[in-house]
N, C-alpha and C positions, 0 to 999 in steps of 0.2 A: 114626525116625519122620519121615514126610514133613512138610515145612513147608506150612502152609495159606496160600493167597493171601489177603491182606487188601487189598482194592481200595478205595481212597479216591477217590470220584468227586466232584469239586468244581471250581468255576471258578477259585478263587484259590490254594488250597494251604494255607490256615491250619489245617485239621484235620490234614493230613499233618505239619505242623510240630509240632502239639500231641501227636500220637499216636506219632510215631517214637521219641522218647526213652522214652515210657511202655511201649513194646512190646519194648524191648531184652531179650533173653533168652527171649522167647516163641517158640514154633515157628511163626512166621508170616513171610511175605515180603510186604513192603508194596509195592504197585503203585499209583502215582498216575495217574489218568486225568482228562482234561479234556473229551474229545469222546465222542460215541456210538461212533464207530469204534474209539477207543482202549479204551473199555469192553468192546466186543464182543471185541476181540483179547485183552484180559486174561482174559476169561471163557472163551475158546474151549477151553482144555485143562485145565479144573478141574472136579473132580467136585462139590465142595461148598465154594466160596469164601465168604469173609466179605466183604460189600460195605457200605460206608457211602456213602450218597448225601445230599449237602447240597443241599436245594432252594434255599436262599438267597433271592435276589430273582427267581428264574426257576422258579416251581413247575411250569409247563406243560412246559418242556423236561426238568426233573428227573423228572417223572412219566413222560414218554415214555421217558427213559433207564431208569427202573425197569422199565417194561413190557418194554423190549428186553432188559434184563439177565436177567429171569426167563424170557424165551423162549429165551435163549441158554444159561443155566445154571439149570434148574428147581429144583435142590437148593440153590441159593445161599441163604444167610442174610443178608437185607438189612435194614440199619438205616437208616431215613430220618430226617433231621433237618430240621425245619420251624421257621422263625423265628416262626410263629404269626400272620403277617399275612394269610394266606389260609385262611379258615375251612374250606373244603371239602378242602384238600390232605391232611390226615391221614386222613380217611375214604377218599379216593380211593387213597392209598398202600396202605392196608390191603386195600382191594378188589382192587388189582392184585397183591397177594401179599407185601407187606413183612412181615417177621417182627415188626418193632417200629417204632413211630414215636415220636420224642421231639419235643415241641412247646415252643417258647419258647427262652429262653436256657439252654443246657445246659452245665454245667461239664465240661471234658475228663476229669477223673477218673471222672465218672459214665459217660461214653461208653466209656472204657477198661475200666471194671469190667464193663460189659455185654458188650463184645467178648471179654474174658477168659473169661467164662462160656461163650461160644459156641465157643471154640477146641476144647475136647475133643469137643464135639458134631460140629463140622465134621470133625475127624480121624476120629471113629468112622464118620460117613457116608461119608467118602472110602474108608476101609478096607473098609467093607461093599460099596461099589460096585466094589471091585477096583482102586482107585487108590492103594494104600498107598505106593508110591514111584515115582519117575520110571523109565521103561523103560530098560533097559541098552542102550547103543549096540551096533550090529552090529559084530562084529570085522572088521577090514580083511582083505581076501583074502590079503594077503602075510604076515599074522601067523603063519599055520601054517607058513611056510617059515623063520621066524626061528630056530627051534630046530634046523634041519638042521645048521648049523655046530657045534652043541654035541653032535652024535652022535645026534640023534633023527631018526626018519624020519617025514615027514608022512603023515597018514592021508588016503587018498582019500575024498572025499565023494561020495555018489551023486548 
């Protein structure tokens, strides 16, 4: 089964430090991003990634990144964390398409528990979209000649 990208988008890296040990053994690949460009690059080749966006003390840029994330990967399951200091941020995040918004001080086990419930959903969505596993690399052109020395004749391709 393919590993689901778990993209943690935050300024400082504290959620990545909290979640990395809690996700050991999960079928996820943690990707940390700090900028909008990094976030777009991480989302570019994913059918249904899990995304955690921490608004922290910059709700405007975090909401802009949320909008960008959902334009880049419309099937993404996005969890937004808001410290609660900006009253309008949770409603705006939901309006932009966040799957869930947690407000206030949220313990890491609660965040990990929610993400754990989303992993099977993300896997199912990825498989439904035909993204079950990474594509196989193209064989090198000289690979077909490797067996000639062992008595095999290469097959000509049209």
